[in-house]
PDBQT receptor file of N, H, CA, C and O in Angstrom, charges set to zero:
ATOM      1  N   MET A   1     109.662  77.064  96.365  1.00  0.00    +0.000 N 
ATOM      2  CA  MET A   1     110.159  78.027  96.416  1.00  0.00    +0.000 C 
ATOM      3  C   MET A   1     111.474  78.125  95.716  1.00  0.00    +0.000 C 
ATOM      4  O   MET A   1     112.425  77.410  96.030  1.00  0.00    +0.000 OA
ATOM      5  N   ASP A   2     111.509  78.824  94.972  1.00  0.00    +0.000 N 
ATOM      6  H   ASP A   2     110.736  79.404  94.717  1.00  0.00    +0.000 HD
ATOM      7  CA  ASP A   2     112.908  78.826  93.820  1.00  0.00    +0.000 C 
ATOM      8  C   ASP A   2     114.033  79.191  94.350  1.00  0.00    +0.000 C 
ATOM      9  O   ASP A   2     114.968  78.422  94.126  1.00  0.00    +0.000 OA
ATOM     10  N   THR A   3     114.413  80.746  95.418  1.00  0.00    +0.000 N 
ATOM     11  H   THR A   3     113.654  81.371  95.600  1.00  0.00    +0.000 HD
ATOM     12  CA  THR A   3     115.388  80.641  95.982  1.00  0.00    +0.000 C 
ATOM     13  C   THR A   3     115.400  80.877  97.481  1.00  0.00    +0.000 C 
ATOM     14  O   THR A   3     114.745  81.824  97.916  1.00  0.00    +0.000 OA
ATOM     15  N   LEU A   4     116.123  80.059  98.357  1.00  0.00    +0.000 N 
ATOM     16  H   LEU A   4     116.656  79.289  98.004  1.00  0.00    +0.000 HD
ATOM     17  CA  LEU A   4     116.147  80.201  99.950  1.00  0.00    +0.000 C 
ATOM     18  C   LEU A   4     116.329  81.687 100.268  1.00  0.00    +0.000 C 
ATOM     19  O   LEU A   4     117.034  82.572  99.781  1.00  0.00    +0.000 OA
ATOM     20  N   PRO A   5     115.297  81.631 101.421  1.00  0.00    +0.000 N 
ATOM     21  CA  PRO A   5     115.293  83.208 102.085  1.00  0.00    +0.000 C 
ATOM     22  C   PRO A   5     116.918  83.629 102.630  1.00  0.00    +0.000 C 
ATOM     23  O   PRO A   5     117.243  84.803 102.811  1.00  0.00    +0.000 OA
ATOM     24  N   VAL A   6     117.772  82.569 102.831  1.00  0.00    +0.000 N 
ATOM     25  H   VAL A   6     117.508  81.616 102.685  1.00  0.00    +0.000 HD
ATOM     26  CA  VAL A   6     119.158  83.110 102.856  1.00  0.00    +0.000 C 
ATOM     27  C   VAL A   6     119.796  83.522 101.881  1.00  0.00    +0.000 C 
ATOM     28  O   VAL A   6     120.212  84.677 101.793  1.00  0.00    +0.000 OA
ATOM     29  N   ASP A   7     119.982  82.483 100.875  1.00  0.00    +0.000 N 
ATOM     30  H   ASP A   7     119.643  81.545 100.946  1.00  0.00    +0.000 HD
ATOM     31  CA  ASP A   7     120.523  83.043  99.678  1.00  0.00    +0.000 C 
ATOM     32  C   ASP A   7     120.065  83.940  98.903  1.00  0.00    +0.000 C 
ATOM     33  O   ASP A   7     120.681  84.357  97.923  1.00  0.00    +0.000 OA
ATOM     34  N   ARG A   8     118.884  84.349  99.276  1.00  0.00    +0.000 N 
ATOM     35  H   ARG A   8     118.383  84.010 100.072  1.00  0.00    +0.000 HD
ATOM     36  CA  ARG A   8     118.485  85.748  98.644  1.00  0.00    +0.000 C 
ATOM     37  C   ARG A   8     118.577  86.752  99.297  1.00  0.00    +0.000 C 
ATOM     38  O   ARG A   8     118.403  87.816  98.703  1.00  0.00    +0.000 OA
ATOM     39  N   THR A   9     118.911  86.773 100.885  1.00  0.00    +0.000 N 
ATOM     40  H   THR A   9     119.053  85.909 101.368  1.00  0.00    +0.000 HD
ATOM     41  CA  THR A   9     118.991  87.741 101.879  1.00  0.00    +0.000 C 
ATOM     42  C   THR A   9     120.203  88.174 101.327  1.00  0.00    +0.000 C 
ATOM     43  O   THR A   9     120.257  89.231 100.699  1.00  0.00    +0.000 OA
ATOM     44  N   LEU A  10     121.158  87.476 101.498  1.00  0.00    +0.000 N 
ATOM     45  H   LEU A  10     121.114  86.617 102.008  1.00  0.00    +0.000 HD
ATOM     46  CA  LEU A  10     123.004  87.260 101.748  1.00  0.00    +0.000 C 
ATOM     47  C   LEU A  10     122.847  88.194  99.658  1.00  0.00    +0.000 C 
ATOM     48  O   LEU A  10     123.329  89.326  99.618  1.00  0.00    +0.000 OA
ATOM     49  N   SER A  11     122.437  87.828  98.724  1.00  0.00    +0.000 N 
ATOM     50  H   SER A  11     122.046  86.909  98.757  1.00  0.00    +0.000 HD
ATOM     51  CA  SER A  11     122.155  88.541  97.898  1.00  0.00    +0.000 C 
ATOM     52  C   SER A  11     121.804  89.897  97.732  1.00  0.00    +0.000 C 
ATOM     53  O   SER A  11     122.380  90.586  96.889  1.00  0.00    +0.000 OA
ATOM     54  N   ILE A  12     121.048  90.276  98.346  1.00  0.00    +0.000 N 
ATOM     55  H   ILE A  12     120.580  89.717  99.030  1.00  0.00    +0.000 HD
ATOM     56  CA  ILE A  12     120.714  91.202  97.934  1.00  0.00    +0.000 C 
ATOM     57  C   ILE A  12     121.413  92.160  99.227  1.00  0.00    +0.000 C 
ATOM     58  O   ILE A  12     121.656  93.322  98.902  1.00  0.00    +0.000 OA
ATOM     59  N   TYR A  13     121.730  91.792 100.561  1.00  0.00    +0.000 N 
ATOM     60  H   TYR A  13     121.533  90.848 100.825  1.00  0.00    +0.000 HD
ATOM     61  CA  TYR A  13     122.360  92.719 101.447  1.00  0.00    +0.000 C 
ATOM     62  C   TYR A  13     123.911  92.831 100.359  1.00  0.00    +0.000 C 
ATOM     63  O   TYR A  13     124.266  93.972 100.064  1.00  0.00    +0.000 OA
ATOM     64  N   GLU A  14     124.484  92.018  99.992  1.00  0.00    +0.000 N 
ATOM     65  H   GLU A  14     124.195  91.091 100.232  1.00  0.00    +0.000 HD
ATOM     66  CA  GLU A  14     125.700  92.534  99.350  1.00  0.00    +0.000 C 
ATOM     67  C   GLU A  14     125.281  93.686  98.811  1.00  0.00    +0.000 C 
ATOM     68  O   GLU A  14     125.252  94.809  99.314  1.00  0.00    +0.000 OA
ATOM     69  N   THR A  15     124.885  93.237  97.510  1.00  0.00    +0.000 N 
ATOM     70  H   THR A  15     124.908  92.324  97.101  1.00  0.00    +0.000 HD
ATOM     71  CA  THR A  15     124.129  94.339  96.160  1.00  0.00    +0.000 C 
ATOM     72  C   THR A  15     123.819  96.091  97.456  1.00  0.00    +0.000 C 
ATOM     73  O   THR A  15     124.313  97.215  97.374  1.00  0.00    +0.000 OA
ATOM     74  N   LEU A  16     123.171  95.707  98.114  1.00  0.00    +0.000 N 
ATOM     75  H   LEU A  16     122.769  94.794  98.181  1.00  0.00    +0.000 HD
ATOM     76  CA  LEU A  16     123.020  97.002  98.942  1.00  0.00    +0.000 C 
ATOM     77  C   LEU A  16     123.713  97.413  99.474  1.00  0.00    +0.000 C 
ATOM     78  O   LEU A  16     123.962  98.606  99.301  1.00  0.00    +0.000 OA
ATOM     79  N   ALA A  17     124.438  96.627 100.455  1.00  0.00    +0.000 N 
ATOM     80  H   ALA A  17     124.235  95.658 100.596  1.00  0.00    +0.000 HD
ATOM     81  CA  ALA A  17     125.578  96.958 101.587  1.00  0.00    +0.000 C 
ATOM     82  C   ALA A  17     127.213  97.624 100.298  1.00  0.00    +0.000 C 
ATOM     83  O   ALA A  17     128.205  98.271 100.632  1.00  0.00    +0.000 OA
ATOM     84  N   ASP A  18     126.905  97.205  99.191  1.00  0.00    +0.000 N 
ATOM     85  H   ASP A  18     126.098  96.680  98.919  1.00  0.00    +0.000 HD
ATOM     86  CA  ASP A  18     128.407  97.015  98.781  1.00  0.00    +0.000 C 
ATOM     87  C   ASP A  18     129.571  96.480  99.518  1.00  0.00    +0.000 C 
ATOM     88  O   ASP A  18     130.732  96.891  99.511  1.00  0.00    +0.000 OA
ATOM     89  N   ARG A  19     128.861  95.140 100.378  1.00  0.00    +0.000 N 
ATOM     90  H   ARG A  19     127.919  94.806 100.384  1.00  0.00    +0.000 HD
ATOM     91  CA  ARG A  19     130.093  94.637 101.045  1.00  0.00    +0.000 C 
ATOM     92  C   ARG A  19     130.250  93.259 101.078  1.00  0.00    +0.000 C 
ATOM     93  O   ARG A  19     129.178  92.657 101.024  1.00  0.00    +0.000 OA
ATOM     94  N   SER A  20     131.549  92.351 101.173  1.00  0.00    +0.000 N 
ATOM     95  H   SER A  20     132.420  92.840 101.217  1.00  0.00    +0.000 HD
ATOM     96  CA  SER A  20     131.090  90.816 100.867  1.00  0.00    +0.000 C 
ATOM     97  C   SER A  20     131.186  90.479 102.282  1.00  0.00    +0.000 C 
ATOM     98  O   SER A  20     131.655  91.145 103.206  1.00  0.00    +0.000 OA
ATOM     99  N   VAL A  21     130.552  89.102 102.280  1.00  0.00    +0.000 N 
ATOM    100  H   VAL A  21     130.171  88.561 101.530  1.00  0.00    +0.000 HD
ATOM    101  CA  VAL A  21     129.780  88.742 103.672  1.00  0.00    +0.000 C 
ATOM    102  C   VAL A  21     130.997  88.248 104.535  1.00  0.00    +0.000 C 
ATOM    103  O   VAL A  21     132.081  87.884 104.079  1.00  0.00    +0.000 OA
ATOM    104  N   VAL A  22     130.648  88.294 105.812  1.00  0.00    +0.000 N 
ATOM    105  H   VAL A  22     129.768  88.589 106.182  1.00  0.00    +0.000 HD
ATOM    106  CA  VAL A  22     132.109  87.920 106.763  1.00  0.00    +0.000 C 
ATOM    107  C   VAL A  22     132.336  86.718 106.800  1.00  0.00    +0.000 C 
ATOM    108  O   VAL A  22     131.334  86.007 106.883  1.00  0.00    +0.000 OA
ATOM    109  N   LYS A  23     133.575  86.086 106.759  1.00  0.00    +0.000 N 
ATOM    110  H   LYS A  23     134.389  86.663 106.691  1.00  0.00    +0.000 HD
ATOM    111  CA  LYS A  23     133.103  84.375 107.062  1.00  0.00    +0.000 C 
ATOM    112  C   LYS A  23     132.020  84.122 108.478  1.00  0.00    +0.000 C 
ATOM    113  O   LYS A  23     131.924  84.803 109.498  1.00  0.00    +0.000 OA
ATOM    114  N   GLY A  24     131.422  83.108 108.148  1.00  0.00    +0.000 N 
ATOM    115  H   GLY A  24     131.500  82.554 107.319  1.00  0.00    +0.000 HD
ATOM    116  CA  GLY A  24     130.358  82.716 109.469  1.00  0.00    +0.000 C 
ATOM    117  C   GLY A  24     129.123  83.329 108.943  1.00  0.00    +0.000 C 
ATOM    118  O   GLY A  24     128.106  82.671 109.159  1.00  0.00    +0.000 OA
ATOM    119  N   THR A  25     128.963  84.538 108.244  1.00  0.00    +0.000 N 
ATOM    120  H   THR A  25     129.789  85.073 108.068  1.00  0.00    +0.000 HD
ATOM    121  CA  THR A  25     127.492  85.123 108.323  1.00  0.00    +0.000 C 
ATOM    122  C   THR A  25     126.128  83.952 107.905  1.00  0.00    +0.000 C 
ATOM    123  O   THR A  25     125.018  83.776 108.409  1.00  0.00    +0.000 OA
ATOM    124  N   ARG A  26     126.720  83.424 106.960  1.00  0.00    +0.000 N 
ATOM    125  H   ARG A  26     127.621  83.567 106.551  1.00  0.00    +0.000 HD
ATOM    126  CA  ARG A  26     125.696  82.490 106.808  1.00  0.00    +0.000 C 
ATOM    127  C   ARG A  26     125.339  81.563 107.356  1.00  0.00    +0.000 C 
ATOM    128  O   ARG A  26     124.138  81.317 107.241  1.00  0.00    +0.000 OA
ATOM    129  N   GLU A  27     126.104  80.709 108.116  1.00  0.00    +0.000 N 
ATOM    130  H   GLU A  27     127.079  80.909 108.209  1.00  0.00    +0.000 HD
ATOM    131  CA  GLU A  27     125.807  79.907 109.326  1.00  0.00    +0.000 C 
ATOM    132  C   GLU A  27     124.774  80.800 110.232  1.00  0.00    +0.000 C 
ATOM    133  O   GLU A  27     123.671  80.350 110.540  1.00  0.00    +0.000 OA
ATOM    134  N   ARG A  28     125.171  81.964 110.592  1.00  0.00    +0.000 N 
ATOM    135  H   ARG A  28     126.067  82.330 110.342  1.00  0.00    +0.000 HD
ATOM    136  CA  ARG A  28     124.495  82.599 111.929  1.00  0.00    +0.000 C 
ATOM    137  C   ARG A  28     122.954  83.091 110.853  1.00  0.00    +0.000 C 
ATOM    138  O   ARG A  28     121.857  82.940 111.391  1.00  0.00    +0.000 OA
ATOM    139  N   LEU A  29     122.989  83.516 109.745  1.00  0.00    +0.000 N 
ATOM    140  H   LEU A  29     123.880  83.639 109.308  1.00  0.00    +0.000 HD
ATOM    141  CA  LEU A  29     121.970  83.774 109.399  1.00  0.00    +0.000 C 
ATOM    142  C   LEU A  29     121.175  82.736 109.299  1.00  0.00    +0.000 C 
ATOM    143  O   LEU A  29     120.127  82.904 109.921  1.00  0.00    +0.000 OA
ATOM    144  N   SER A  30     121.268  81.664 108.723  1.00  0.00    +0.000 N 
ATOM    145  H   SER A  30     122.120  81.528 108.217  1.00  0.00    +0.000 HD
ATOM    146  CA  SER A  30     121.099  80.272 108.626  1.00  0.00    +0.000 C 
ATOM    147  C   SER A  30     119.919  79.910 110.007  1.00  0.00    +0.000 C 
ATOM    148  O   SER A  30     118.719  79.634 109.990  1.00  0.00    +0.000 OA
ATOM    149  N   GLU A  31     120.805  80.051 111.008  1.00  0.00    +0.000 N 
ATOM    150  H   GLU A  31     121.779  80.275 111.021  1.00  0.00    +0.000 HD
ATOM    151  CA  GLU A  31     120.676  79.697 112.710  1.00  0.00    +0.000 C 
ATOM    152  C   GLU A  31     119.084  80.794 112.631  1.00  0.00    +0.000 C 
ATOM    153  O   GLU A  31     117.933  80.405 112.830  1.00  0.00    +0.000 OA
ATOM    154  N   HIS A  32     119.466  81.968 112.338  1.00  0.00    +0.000 N 
ATOM    155  H   HIS A  32     120.401  82.284 112.176  1.00  0.00    +0.000 HD
ATOM    156  CA  HIS A  32     118.558  82.922 112.554  1.00  0.00    +0.000 C 
ATOM    157  C   HIS A  32     117.422  82.492 112.081  1.00  0.00    +0.000 C 
ATOM    158  O   HIS A  32     116.557  82.172 112.896  1.00  0.00    +0.000 OA
ATOM    159  N   LEU A  33     117.191  82.398 110.847  1.00  0.00    +0.000 N 
ATOM    160  H   LEU A  33     117.894  82.658 110.185  1.00  0.00    +0.000 HD
ATOM    161  CA  LEU A  33     115.716  82.420 110.078  1.00  0.00    +0.000 C 
ATOM    162  C   LEU A  33     115.081  81.017 110.640  1.00  0.00    +0.000 C 
ATOM    163  O   LEU A  33     113.899  80.713 110.798  1.00  0.00    +0.000 OA
ATOM    164  N   MET A  34     116.392  80.199 110.908  1.00  0.00    +0.000 N 
ATOM    165  H   MET A  34     117.352  80.446 110.780  1.00  0.00    +0.000 HD
ATOM    166  CA  MET A  34     115.209  78.796 111.094  1.00  0.00    +0.000 C 
ATOM    167  C   MET A  34     114.592  79.024 112.386  1.00  0.00    +0.000 C 
ATOM    168  O   MET A  34     113.466  78.645 112.707  1.00  0.00    +0.000 OA
ATOM    169  N   LYS A  35     115.569  79.795 113.243  1.00  0.00    +0.000 N 
ATOM    170  H   LYS A  35     116.485  80.102 112.982  1.00  0.00    +0.000 HD
ATOM    171  CA  LYS A  35     114.797  80.021 114.183  1.00  0.00    +0.000 C 
ATOM    172  C   LYS A  35     113.439  80.485 114.123  1.00  0.00    +0.000 C 
ATOM    173  O   LYS A  35     112.439  79.834 114.424  1.00  0.00    +0.000 OA
ATOM    174  N   MET A  36     113.489  81.577 113.739  1.00  0.00    +0.000 N 
ATOM    175  H   MET A  36     114.301  82.106 113.494  1.00  0.00    +0.000 HD
ATOM    176  CA  MET A  36     112.086  82.430 112.988  1.00  0.00    +0.000 C 
ATOM    177  C   MET A  36     111.089  81.347 112.628  1.00  0.00    +0.000 C 
ATOM    178  O   MET A  36     109.990  81.197 113.163  1.00  0.00    +0.000 OA
ATOM    179  N   TYR A  37     111.723  80.443 111.438  1.00  0.00    +0.000 N 
ATOM    180  H   TYR A  37     112.615  80.564 111.004  1.00  0.00    +0.000 HD
ATOM    181  CA  TYR A  37     110.813  79.786 110.926  1.00  0.00    +0.000 C 
ATOM    182  C   TYR A  37     109.977  78.886 111.914  1.00  0.00    +0.000 C 
ATOM    183  O   TYR A  37     108.749  78.791 111.907  1.00  0.00    +0.000 OA
ATOM    184  N   LEU A  38     110.905  78.199 112.819  1.00  0.00    +0.000 N 
ATOM    185  H   LEU A  38     111.902  78.276 112.824  1.00  0.00    +0.000 HD
ATOM    186  CA  LEU A  38     110.443  77.220 113.702  1.00  0.00    +0.000 C 
ATOM    187  C   LEU A  38     109.431  77.401 114.763  1.00  0.00    +0.000 C 
ATOM    188  O   LEU A  38     108.750  76.515 115.279  1.00  0.00    +0.000 OA
ATOM    189  N   GLU A  39     109.419  79.141 115.117  1.00  0.00    +0.000 N 
ATOM    190  H   GLU A  39     109.973  79.861 114.697  1.00  0.00    +0.000 HD
ATOM    191  CA  GLU A  39     108.335  80.037 115.934  1.00  0.00    +0.000 C 
ATOM    192  C   GLU A  39     107.121  80.179 114.975  1.00  0.00    +0.000 C 
ATOM    193  O   GLU A  39     106.045  80.292 115.563  1.00  0.00    +0.000 OA
ATOM    194  N   GLY A  40     107.071  80.198 113.497  1.00  0.00    +0.000 N 
ATOM    195  H   GLY A  40     107.945  80.106 113.020  1.00  0.00    +0.000 HD
ATOM    196  CA  GLY A  40     105.994  80.219 112.631  1.00  0.00    +0.000 C 
ATOM    197  C   GLY A  40     105.955  81.000 111.711  1.00  0.00    +0.000 C 
ATOM    198  O   GLY A  40     104.936  81.114 111.029  1.00  0.00    +0.000 OA
ATOM    199  N   GLU A  41     106.950  81.641 111.511  1.00  0.00    +0.000 N 
ATOM    200  H   GLU A  41     107.777  81.548 112.065  1.00  0.00    +0.000 HD
ATOM    201  CA  GLU A  41     107.258  82.505 110.109  1.00  0.00    +0.000 C 
ATOM    202  C   GLU A  41     107.213  81.493 109.114  1.00  0.00    +0.000 C 
ATOM    203  O   GLU A  41     108.261  80.848 109.095  1.00  0.00    +0.000 OA
ATOM    204  N   LYS A  42     106.375  81.129 108.284  1.00  0.00    +0.000 N 
ATOM    205  H   LYS A  42     105.523  81.653 108.299  1.00  0.00    +0.000 HD
ATOM    206  CA  LYS A  42     106.533  80.862 107.267  1.00  0.00    +0.000 C 
ATOM    207  C   LYS A  42     106.744  81.571 105.685  1.00  0.00    +0.000 C 
ATOM    208  O   LYS A  42     107.212  80.967 104.720  1.00  0.00    +0.000 OA
ATOM    209  N   ASP A  43     106.379  82.681 105.689  1.00  0.00    +0.000 N 
ATOM    210  H   ASP A  43     105.999  83.172 106.473  1.00  0.00    +0.000 HD
ATOM    211  CA  ASP A  43     106.812  83.247 104.262  1.00  0.00    +0.000 C 
ATOM    212  C   ASP A  43     108.018  83.742 104.170  1.00  0.00    +0.000 C 
ATOM    213  O   ASP A  43     108.639  84.312 105.067  1.00  0.00    +0.000 OA
ATOM    214  N   PRO A  44     108.474  83.462 102.739  1.00  0.00    +0.000 N 
ATOM    215  CA  PRO A  44     110.228  83.249 102.698  1.00  0.00    +0.000 C 
ATOM    216  C   PRO A  44     110.352  84.947 102.542  1.00  0.00    +0.000 C 
ATOM    217  O   PRO A  44     111.417  85.533 102.737  1.00  0.00    +0.000 OA
ATOM    218  N   HIS A  45     109.074  85.645 102.154  1.00  0.00    +0.000 N 
ATOM    219  H   HIS A  45     108.209  85.169 101.996  1.00  0.00    +0.000 HD
ATOM    220  CA  HIS A  45     109.292  87.432 101.729  1.00  0.00    +0.000 C 
ATOM    221  C   HIS A  45     109.584  87.828 102.814  1.00  0.00    +0.000 C 
ATOM    222  O   HIS A  45     110.466  88.681 102.707  1.00  0.00    +0.000 OA
ATOM    223  N   ARG A  46     109.212  87.598 104.138  1.00  0.00    +0.000 N 
ATOM    224  H   ARG A  46     108.495  86.906 104.225  1.00  0.00    +0.000 HD
ATOM    225  CA  ARG A  46     109.112  88.214 105.540  1.00  0.00    +0.000 C 
ATOM    226  C   ARG A  46     110.207  87.619 105.923  1.00  0.00    +0.000 C 
ATOM    227  O   ARG A  46     110.855  88.478 106.521  1.00  0.00    +0.000 OA
ATOM    228  N   LEU A  47     110.873  86.473 105.917  1.00  0.00    +0.000 N 
ATOM    229  H   LEU A  47     110.346  85.774 105.432  1.00  0.00    +0.000 HD
ATOM    230  CA  LEU A  47     111.980  85.430 106.262  1.00  0.00    +0.000 C 
ATOM    231  C   LEU A  47     113.522  86.588 105.710  1.00  0.00    +0.000 C 
ATOM    232  O   LEU A  47     114.569  86.901 106.276  1.00  0.00    +0.000 OA
ATOM    233  N   THR A  48     112.782  86.992 104.069  1.00  0.00    +0.000 N 
ATOM    234  H   THR A  48     111.931  86.738 103.609  1.00  0.00    +0.000 HD
ATOM    235  CA  THR A  48     114.190  87.338 103.561  1.00  0.00    +0.000 C 
ATOM    236  C   THR A  48     114.654  88.892 104.252  1.00  0.00    +0.000 C 
ATOM    237  O   THR A  48     115.801  89.272 104.485  1.00  0.00    +0.000 OA
ATOM    238  N   VAL A  49     113.129  89.765 104.528  1.00  0.00    +0.000 N 
ATOM    239  H   VAL A  49     112.197  89.456 104.338  1.00  0.00    +0.000 HD
ATOM    240  CA  VAL A  49     113.128  91.044 105.346  1.00  0.00    +0.000 C 
ATOM    241  C   VAL A  49     113.648  90.788 106.473  1.00  0.00    +0.000 C 
ATOM    242  O   VAL A  49     114.337  91.697 106.936  1.00  0.00    +0.000 OA
ATOM    243  N   TYR A  50     113.542  89.751 107.143  1.00  0.00    +0.000 N 
ATOM    244  H   TYR A  50     112.982  89.013 106.766  1.00  0.00    +0.000 HD
ATOM    245  CA  TYR A  50     114.223  89.525 108.746  1.00  0.00    +0.000 C 
ATOM    246  C   TYR A  50     115.635  89.489 108.819  1.00  0.00    +0.000 C 
ATOM    247  O   TYR A  50     116.393  90.019 109.633  1.00  0.00    +0.000 OA
ATOM    248  N   GLY A  51     115.906  88.646 107.652  1.00  0.00    +0.000 N 
ATOM    249  H   GLY A  51     115.290  88.215 106.992  1.00  0.00    +0.000 HD
ATOM    250  CA  GLY A  51     117.372  88.286 107.370  1.00  0.00    +0.000 C 
ATOM    251  C   GLY A  51     117.837  89.620 107.187  1.00  0.00    +0.000 C 
ATOM    252  O   GLY A  51     118.771  89.890 107.942  1.00  0.00    +0.000 OA
ATOM    253  N   LEU A  52     117.366  90.852 106.166  1.00  0.00    +0.000 N 
ATOM    254  H   LEU A  52     116.607  90.632 105.552  1.00  0.00    +0.000 HD
ATOM    255  CA  LEU A  52     117.986  91.634 106.004  1.00  0.00    +0.000 C 
ATOM    256  C   LEU A  52     118.623  92.371 107.325  1.00  0.00    +0.000 C 
ATOM    257  O   LEU A  52     119.766  92.660 107.679  1.00  0.00    +0.000 OA
ATOM    258  N   SER A  53     117.063  92.559 107.978  1.00  0.00    +0.000 N 
ATOM    259  H   SER A  53     116.134  92.325 107.691  1.00  0.00    +0.000 HD
ATOM    260  CA  SER A  53     117.323  93.241 109.073  1.00  0.00    +0.000 C 
ATOM    261  C   SER A  53     118.320  92.581 110.089  1.00  0.00    +0.000 C 
ATOM    262  O   SER A  53     118.622  93.301 111.041  1.00  0.00    +0.000 OA
ATOM    263  N   TYR A  54     118.819  91.465 110.050  1.00  0.00    +0.000 N 
ATOM    264  H   TYR A  54     118.574  90.880 109.277  1.00  0.00    +0.000 HD
ATOM    265  CA  TYR A  54     119.537  90.929 111.033  1.00  0.00    +0.000 C 
ATOM    266  C   TYR A  54     120.958  91.220 110.835  1.00  0.00    +0.000 C 
ATOM    267  O   TYR A  54     121.756  91.437 111.747  1.00  0.00    +0.000 OA
ATOM    268  N   LEU A  55     121.294  91.208 109.231  1.00  0.00    +0.000 N 
ATOM    269  H   LEU A  55     120.646  91.031 108.490  1.00  0.00    +0.000 HD
ATOM    270  CA  LEU A  55     122.932  91.524 108.524  1.00  0.00    +0.000 C 
ATOM    271  C   LEU A  55     123.156  93.027 109.153  1.00  0.00    +0.000 C 
ATOM    272  O   LEU A  55     124.176  93.466 109.685  1.00  0.00    +0.000 OA
ATOM    273  N   ARG A  56     121.904  93.681 108.933  1.00  0.00    +0.000 N 
ATOM    274  H   ARG A  56     121.075  93.325 108.500  1.00  0.00    +0.000 HD
ATOM    275  CA  ARG A  56     122.560  94.868 108.966  1.00  0.00    +0.000 C 
ATOM    276  C   ARG A  56     122.720  95.374 110.658  1.00  0.00    +0.000 C 
ATOM    277  O   ARG A  56     123.441  96.329 110.947  1.00  0.00    +0.000 OA
ATOM    278  N   ALA A  57     122.048  94.698 111.569  1.00  0.00    +0.000 N 
ATOM    279  H   ALA A  57     121.463  93.922 111.334  1.00  0.00    +0.000 HD
ATOM    280  CA  ALA A  57     122.564  95.032 112.764  1.00  0.00    +0.000 C 
ATOM    281  C   ALA A  57     123.496  94.491 112.946  1.00  0.00    +0.000 C 
ATOM    282  O   ALA A  57     124.246  95.077 113.726  1.00  0.00    +0.000 OA
ATOM    283  N   PHE A  58     124.178  92.698 112.211  1.00  0.00    +0.000 N 
ATOM    284  H   PHE A  58     123.568  92.222 111.577  1.00  0.00    +0.000 HD
ATOM    285  CA  PHE A  58     125.004  92.382 112.258  1.00  0.00    +0.000 C 
ATOM    286  C   PHE A  58     126.202  93.348 112.054  1.00  0.00    +0.000 C 
ATOM    287  O   PHE A  58     126.962  93.714 112.951  1.00  0.00    +0.000 OA
ATOM    288  N   ASP A  59     126.279  93.797 110.429  1.00  0.00    +0.000 N 
ATOM    289  H   ASP A  59     125.661  93.500 109.701  1.00  0.00    +0.000 HD
ATOM    290  CA  ASP A  59     127.242  94.844 110.366  1.00  0.00    +0.000 C 
ATOM    291  C   ASP A  59     127.426  96.068 111.333  1.00  0.00    +0.000 C 
ATOM    292  O   ASP A  59     128.530  96.436 111.735  1.00  0.00    +0.000 OA
ATOM    293  N   ARG A  60     126.472  96.541 111.598  1.00  0.00    +0.000 N 
ATOM    294  H   ARG A  60     125.576  96.242 111.271  1.00  0.00    +0.000 HD
ATOM    295  CA  ARG A  60     126.401  97.633 112.814  1.00  0.00    +0.000 C 
ATOM    296  C   ARG A  60     127.502  97.327 113.749  1.00  0.00    +0.000 C 
ATOM    297  O   ARG A  60     128.533  97.969 113.949  1.00  0.00    +0.000 OA
ATOM    298  N   ASN A  61     127.038  96.078 114.357  1.00  0.00    +0.000 N 
ATOM    299  H   ASN A  61     126.200  95.556 114.196  1.00  0.00    +0.000 HD
ATOM    300  CA  ASN A  61     128.036  95.756 115.438  1.00  0.00    +0.000 C 
ATOM    301  C   ASN A  61     129.314  95.718 115.276  1.00  0.00    +0.000 C 
ATOM    302  O   ASN A  61     130.191  96.194 115.997  1.00  0.00    +0.000 OA
ATOM    303  N   LEU A  62     129.439  94.867 113.851  1.00  0.00    +0.000 N 
ATOM    304  H   LEU A  62     128.726  94.481 113.265  1.00  0.00    +0.000 HD
ATOM    305  CA  LEU A  62     130.984  94.983 113.445  1.00  0.00    +0.000 C 
ATOM    306  C   LEU A  62     132.053  96.048 113.683  1.00  0.00    +0.000 C 
ATOM    307  O   LEU A  62     133.194  96.017 114.144  1.00  0.00    +0.000 OA
ATOM    308  N   ASP A  63     131.061  97.236 113.077  1.00  0.00    +0.000 N 
ATOM    309  H   ASP A  63     130.134  97.261 112.703  1.00  0.00    +0.000 HD
ATOM    310  CA  ASP A  63     131.638  98.456 112.663  1.00  0.00    +0.000 C 
ATOM    311  C   ASP A  63     131.898  98.850 113.929  1.00  0.00    +0.000 C 
ATOM    312  O   ASP A  63     133.026  99.320 114.073  1.00  0.00    +0.000 OA
ATOM    313  N   SER A  64     131.090  98.803 115.071  1.00  0.00    +0.000 N 
ATOM    314  H   SER A  64     130.173  98.421 114.954  1.00  0.00    +0.000 HD
ATOM    315  CA  SER A  64     131.176  99.663 116.178  1.00  0.00    +0.000 C 
ATOM    316  C   SER A  64     132.180  99.011 117.140  1.00  0.00    +0.000 C 
ATOM    317  O   SER A  64     132.167  99.458 118.287  1.00  0.00    +0.000 OA
ATOM    318  N   GLN A  65     133.259  97.786 116.792  1.00  0.00    +0.000 N 
ATOM    319  H   GLN A  65     133.270  97.423 115.861  1.00  0.00    +0.000 HD
ATOM    320  CA  GLN A  65     134.124  96.922 117.387  1.00  0.00    +0.000 C 
ATOM    321  C   GLN A  65     135.247  97.638 116.610  1.00  0.00    +0.000 C 
ATOM    322  O   GLN A  65     136.352  97.351 117.068  1.00  0.00    +0.000 OA
ATOM    323  N   THR A  66     135.276  98.418 115.648  1.00  0.00    +0.000 N 
ATOM    324  H   THR A  66     134.378  98.651 115.276  1.00  0.00    +0.000 HD
ATOM    325  CA  THR A  66     136.629  98.419 114.836  1.00  0.00    +0.000 C 
ATOM    326  C   THR A  66     136.890  99.983 115.526  1.00  0.00    +0.000 C 
ATOM    327  O   THR A  66     137.911 100.615 115.255  1.00  0.00    +0.000 OA
TER     328      THR A  66
C-alpha cells in the first residue's frame, strides 16, 4: 500500500472541506481506523471512506460546540 488510509483520509478531507486539521485529529483518526482494522476491515479504500465519515462527524461536533 503506497499511502496509509490515515494520510489519504486527511489529505482528501482537507481538500474537500477546505479546512485545516484540528490538533489531535490524526491521533483520533488513527485510533478509530485501527479499531476498524482490528475488527476485520482490511480494505484500505473502505478504511479511507470510514475515515472521511469519521472526520465529517467530528467536524459537525466541533461546529455545534461553537
